[in-house]
N, C-alpha and C positions, 0 to 999 in steps of 0.2 A: 420506554426512553433508554437511551444509552449515552454514556459519555465516554469520549475518546481523548486519549492524551498520546502524542509522536513523541519519539527522542531517536537520538542517533545519528543526527546529522552532522555535518560538517565539511572541511575542506580537505581533499584529499587529489594527490596527483593522478595524472591518467594513468589506467592501467591498474590503479589500486582498490581496494574493496572497502564498502560500509554495510553496517546492517543496522537497520532503521526497526523500532519496534514502534507496536501499535498498542497500548494498553485500554481496555474496555473496563467500563463499570456500569452499574444501575441493572437494567433487566436483562442479565448475561444468560439467566438460564433458558431465553429463549432462543430458538434458531435464527442466527444472522451470518449474512453473507458481509466478509471485510474487502474492501477495495482500496487499492493505492491509486492515488491519482497524481501529477506533477502538473506545475505552472511555471514555465518559462517567462521573464520578462516581456511582455508585448505578445503573448501567444496565450490561445485558448487552454483552460485544464483539460489535460486528455488522462485517458485511462492507461496505467502500467501493468496491474495485475489484480487478480481477485480471487479469492479463495471461500469454499463452500463451509458451512456450520461444521461438518464432518471432517474438512481437510482433504477429502479424495478428490474432489475437483477444483481445478485450477484454469485461469486463462492467464494470456501475456498478451503484451503488445507484440508485434513483430519487431520493433526494435529493439526489445531487450531479451529476446527469448534467446536461450543459451546463456546468458549472462545474469539475469537475476532470478531468484528462487523465492517463491513465498511460502511461509508454512504457518501453522498455527499450533498454539499448546492451549487447550481448553482448561486444562486446571488452573492456568493462571489468568487465564482471558487474554491472552498477549497475543498478537500475530507479528510475524517476523517478515521483513523483505529483506533478505541477502544481496546483496549488489556488488558482483565483481565484475573486472575488466572495465572499470568506468572510464567514459568519455568525455570531452568537455561540453558535447550537446545533452548529456545527462543532467547536467546544470540546472536547478530548479527548486521550488520549494515543492516539498512532497506532502501530501494529505493522506490520511487515512479516512475512510467514510465506511459506514454499516447501513444495512437495510435489513429488516427481518424478512428471512426467506427460507421457505421449507423445501425446496427442490436440490438436487445434486445436477441440475441441467440448466440451460439457459441462463446463466449467473447475468445478474445484473451488470451492465458496463459503462452504461453515460451516468453523467453526473446527476441527472434530472431522477435518477432510480434510487439515489442515495439518499435517506434522511437525514443522517447524523454524521457530523464533521468533526474531526479535530483542529487543531490549530495552525498546523503546519509546521514541518522544520525543513531550514535551507539545505542544499547539499551542492557544494560548487565543487567541481572538478578542473583544477587549473595546476600548471606547472609554474 
């Protein structure tokens, strides 16, 4: 079992930056992948980025490549999503999710592949 808590959302102007955090607790000694997802009003939840347990493997949605960076600090059981050059279309509720995963390849990407979810944090990009 894992419990996840997101933080770091807020209101930012276009071109600005935010760093989201996802703090994990529970069975953190096991290997798990963390994914970040987002859901805008009226849209489906979509994958943004994910990171393997070691941190060596990452994936990004095309829409955020070059602007977002995912990282993790396993000593603190925290995963970060650094978001730069934010755009109005990045406005959404951002969720982190976790699933136990042993491999460094074919990281899970779809919502149904994740077993544990945080409560979400709102990110609003507006002038």
